[in-house]
C-alpha positions in Angstrom: 0.0 0.0 0.0 1.1 3.6 -0.6 2.0 6.0 2.1 2.7 9.7 1.6 4.9 11.8 3.8 3.9 15.4 3.9 5.4 18.4 5.7 2.5 20.6 6.7 2.3 24.3 7.5 5.3 25.0 5.3 6.2 25.4 1.6 9.5 23.5 1.8 10.5 20.1 3.0 12.4 19.6 6.3 10.2 22.3 7.9 6.7 22.3 9.3 5.2 19.2 10.8 5.6 15.7 9.3 2.5 13.6 8.8 2.3 10.1 7.2 -0.9 9.6 5.2 -2.2 6.2 4.2 -5.1 6.2 1.7 -6.9 2.8 2.1 -9.6 0.9 0.2 -10.8 -0.5 3.5 -9.9 -0.3 7.1 -6.9 -2.2 8.4 -7.0 -3.9 11.8 -6.4 -1.3 14.5 -3.3 -3.0 15.9 -1.7 -2.9 12.4 -2.5 0.8 12.1 -0.8 1.3 15.5 2.2 -0.8 14.3 2.6 1.4 11.2 2.3 4.5 13.4 5.0 3.4 15.8 7.2 2.4 12.9 6.8 5.9 11.3 7.4 7.5 14.8 6.0 10.8 13.6 3.7 12.8 15.8 0.8 11.6 13.6 0.0 9.0 11.0 -3.4 9.5 9.3 -5.5 6.7 7.8 -8.4 7.5 5.5 -11.1 5.6 3.6 -13.6 7.0 1.1 -17.2 6.5 2.2 -19.7 7.9 -0.2 -18.8 11.6 -1.0 -16.8 11.9 2.2 -13.5 10.5 3.5 -13.5 8.9 6.9 -10.3 10.1 8.6 -8.5 8.8 11.7 -5.4 10.1 13.4 -2.9 8.0 15.4 0.1 9.1 17.5 2.7 6.6 18.8 0.7 6.7 22.0 -2.7 6.0 20.5 -5.6 7.4 18.5 -6.6 11.0 19.1 -9.8 13.0 18.4 -8.4 16.0 16.4 -5.2 16.8 14.5 -4.7 19.8 12.3 -1.4 19.1 10.5 -2.3 15.5 9.5 -5.7 16.8 8.3 -3.9 19.3 6.1 -1.5 16.6 4.9 -4.3 14.3 4.0 -6.2 17.0 2.1 -3.0 17.8 0.2 -2.6 14.2 -0.8 -6.3 13.6 -1.8 -6.7 16.9 -3.8 -3.4 16.4 -5.6 -3.5 12.6 -6.3 -7.1 11.3 -5.9 -9.6 14.1 -6.3 -7.6 16.3 -8.8 -10.7 18.1 -10.1 -12.0 19.0 -6.7 -11.2 22.0 -4.6 -12.8 20.7 -1.4 -12.8 17.5 0.7 -15.0 16.6 3.7 -13.7 14.3 6.4 -15.8 12.3 8.8 -13.9 12.3 12.1 -14.2 11.8 15.9 -14.6 15.6 16.1 -17.5 15.6 13.5 -17.3 16.6 9.9 -14.2 18.7 9.0 -14.0 20.6 5.7 -10.8 21.5 3.9 -10.9 24.0 0.9 -8.0 24.5 -1.5 -7.3 28.3 -2.0 -4.4 28.6 -4.3 -1.4 27.1 -2.5 -3.2 27.2 0.8 -5.4 24.5 2.3 -7.9 26.0 4.7 -9.4 23.8 7.4 -12.6 24.5 9.4 -12.2 23.3 13.0 -14.2 23.7 16.2 -12.8 26.2 18.6 -12.2 25.0 22.1 -14.0 26.7 25.0 -11.2 27.8 27.3 -11.6 27.8 31.1 -9.3 30.0 33.0 -7.5 28.2 35.9 -5.0 29.2 38.6 -1.3 29.1 37.7 0.3 26.5 39.9 3.9 25.9 41.1 3.7 22.6 39.3 3.2 24.3 35.9 6.1 26.7 36.4 8.3 23.9 37.7 7.5 21.7 34.7 8.0 24.4 32.2 11.0 26.1 33.9 9.4 29.5 33.3 7.0 32.0 34.9 3.4 31.6 33.7 1.2 34.7 33.4 -2.1 32.9 32.8 -3.4 29.3 32.3 -6.4 27.9 30.6 -7.8 24.4 30.1 -9.9 22.7 27.5 -8.8 19.4 25.9 -5.2 20.7 26.5 -3.5 23.0 28.9 -2.6 26.5 27.5 0.1 28.5 29.4 0.7 32.1 28.5 4.3 33.3 29.0 5.8 36.7 29.2 7.6 37.0 25.9 8.5 35.3 22.6 12.1 34.7 23.6 11.0 32.7 26.6 8.8 30.5 24.4 11.6 29.9 21.9 14.2 29.0 24.6 11.9 26.9 26.8 13.3 23.5 27.8 10.6 21.9 29.9 11.0 18.8 32.0 8.8 16.4 30.0 8.4 13.9 32.9 6.9 16.7 35.0 4.8 17.9 32.0 3.1 14.5 32.0 1.8 15.3 35.5 0.0 18.5 34.4 -3.7 18.6 33.3 -4.6 18.4 29.7 -3.7 16.0 26.9 -1.1 18.3 25.4 0.6 21.4 26.9 0.9 24.5 24.8 2.9 27.6 25.7 2.3 30.9 23.9 3.3 34.6 23.9 2.7 37.7 21.8 4.8 37.6 18.6 7.1 40.3 17.2 6.7 39.5 13.5 3.5 37.4 13.9 0.5 37.9 16.1 1.5 35.0 18.4 4.1 32.4 18.8 3.8 29.0 20.5 5.2 25.6 21.2 3.4 22.3 21.9 4.4 19.4 24.0 2.7 16.0 24.1 4.7 13.5 26.2 1.4 11.8 27.2 1.1 10.7 23.6 4.8 9.7 23.4 5.6 12.8 21.4 8.1 15.1 23.1 7.3 18.2 21.0 4.8 18.5 18.2 6.5 20.7 15.6 3.3 22.5 14.4 0.1 21.6 16.2 -3.1 22.5 14.4 -5.5 21.3 17.1 -3.4 23.3 19.6 -4.3 26.4 17.7 -8.0 25.7 18.4 -6.9 26.7 21.9 -4.3 29.4 21.0 -6.3 31.4 18.5 -9.4 31.9 20.6 -7.2 33.3 23.4 -5.3 35.7 21.1 -8.3 36.8 19.2 -9.8 38.0 22.4 -6.6 39.5 23.7 -5.8 41.4 20.4 -9.4 42.3 19.5 -9.3 40.8 16.0 -10.4 37.6 14.4 -7.7 37.2 11.7 -4.2 36.2 13.0 -0.9 34.9 11.7 0.6 32.4 14.1 4.0 30.9 14.2 5.0 27.7 15.9 8.5 28.2 17.1 9.7 24.6 17.2 13.0 23.6 15.6 11.3 22.9 12.3 8.9 25.9 12.6 5.6 26.5 10.8 3.2 29.3 9.9 -0.6 29.2 10.3 -3.0 31.7 8.8 -6.0 31.7 11.1 -9.4 33.4 11.5 -12.1 33.0 14.1 -15.7 32.9 13.0 -18.2 32.3 15.8 -17.2 29.0 17.4 -15.2 27.9 14.4 -11.5 28.3 13.7 -10.5 28.5 10.0 -6.8 27.5 9.8 -4.8 27.6 6.5 -1.4 26.5 5.7 0.9 25.3 2.9 2.3 21.8 2.5 5.2 20.1 0.8 5.5 16.5 -0.4 8.6 14.7 1.0 8.1 11.1 -0.1 5.8 8.5 -1.6 6.5 5.1 0.0 5.3 1.6 -0.7 4.6 -0.3 2.5 5.0 -4.0 2.7 2.6 -5.0 5.5 0.4 -8.0 6.2 -3.2 -7.8 7.3 
C-alpha cells in the first residue's frame, strides 16, 4: 500500500510538521495501524477511507488514537486533492470531532475546526516547575494552555517532560505575543509519546481563541517556534477556527505489511 509523507504548514521540506498519510480501500486492523504509526514514529499518522462523498479520517500518535489533528488533516487533504480528487477544490472528512471541511485556496489549504471553549485556571507551582518559566495565565480545554511573558521565553523553553506528564490536559501549549507574527507558540505531548509537536493544528484551536480575544481581532498569523517551525493563517468565526497552511510532499512510500 502507498504511504505519503507530507510536511504541513510549510512550503518547503524539512520544515513544518511531518505527517504520514495512508489512503486505504478498506480499514486495516487497529493493531496494524498502530504498528505502522509506531514504525513511522511521527507525531501523527493519518488513515483515510472513502465513504460515499466523504472520507473517513482517523489520526494516530505513537501513544494511541486522538480526536483531532490539524497538520495531519492538512496533509491528508493535500494528498487527496493532488492525487485522488484532482478536479475538486474541497474535501469533507468524517472524524471523531465531527465533519471537517478543507478547501484549497491557491497554494493554501484552509481547514474548518471547532474552537475549544477555554476555562481560566489558577497558575500552579507545578506548571512553572515543569516548564521552567514564569506563567502569566493558564487555561484548560482538551489541552493546557500556558501564556508566557515574551516570545524569547517561548523559543528558549526547555521543559521537564516527565513533569509535563503530571499536568492537566492531553497536550501542553505555551504561547506569547509575537514580534513578527500575532503570536508564537510551542506544543508538548509526552502523554502521547511525542516530546514536542513541531506544528500543532489542534493546539491552535486553543491558542487562536485566546489571542483573538486579547488582540481584539479575528484574523491572525501564528508561528509555531519549534526547531522545524511553521506558519498558520487563522481566522475565528463564531465557534469555528479557520486554519490555513501550505504543504510540501517529502516522499511517496510503498509499505509491505500483512493484514
